[in-house]
N, C-alpha and C positions, 0 to 999 in steps of 0.2 A: 806622637808627642814624646819628647825625651824625658828622661828621669833625672832629677837633680840629686846629687850626692854631696853631702857636707864633708869637707876634708880640711885638714889643718892648712893655714895660710902661712907659708914660710917666707913670704916676701915682706916688703916694708909698707904694706897698705894700712897698717894700724889695726887690722882685724885679726882675730885668732883663727877664724875659719873663712872658707870661701866655698862657692858652689861650683861643682863640675858636672857637666851634662853627659849622660850616657844615652846613646841613641837606642831607640826601640824600633821594632819592625815597622817599616814604612818611612822611617826618618832617614834623611841623608846621613851617610857615615855609618849606617848599620851594616854589619855588626861592629860594635866598638871593640877594637883590639884590647886584650888584657895588658895591664902594665907589668913590667918585669918585677920579680920579687924584691929587688933592692930599692925600688921606688917607695918613698914614705907614704904615698897615697894608695899604693897597691891593695892593701887589705880592704879599704872602704870601696874603692872603685871596682875592683875585681869581684867583690861580693855583689855589688849592684848589677854588674854585667851578668853574673850567674843568675840572679833573681829575674832579670829581664828575659833571659833565655828560658828559664823554667816556667815563666808565665805565658809563653807563646801558646796559642791554641794548638799548634801542631808539635809541641815540645816532645810528646811521646815518640814521635817519629825520629827526632834528632838522636835519640839514644838507641834506636833500632839499627843494628848493623846491616839489616837487609832492606831498609826503607827505600833504597834507590833501585832495587831490583824489580824487574817486571814479573808479574805473576805468571806461573806456568800455564801454557795453553792446555785446555782440556781436550779430551778425545773427540 
């Protein structure tokens, strides 16, 4: 299930805000790429992307620099 993020609507839709979808694990398009700093939606969308990543059940592994290494074989 994707996460909806409310961002300013800079178009001519007549609305001040619109919804942007951020993909969560298991969704097509996951992981959602971060927006560049110059994008006016970047603060809201990049924060939601970070929250999705932090909420993953295996998020603690993502910050472990040794997570992809095999354990050493015992004697």
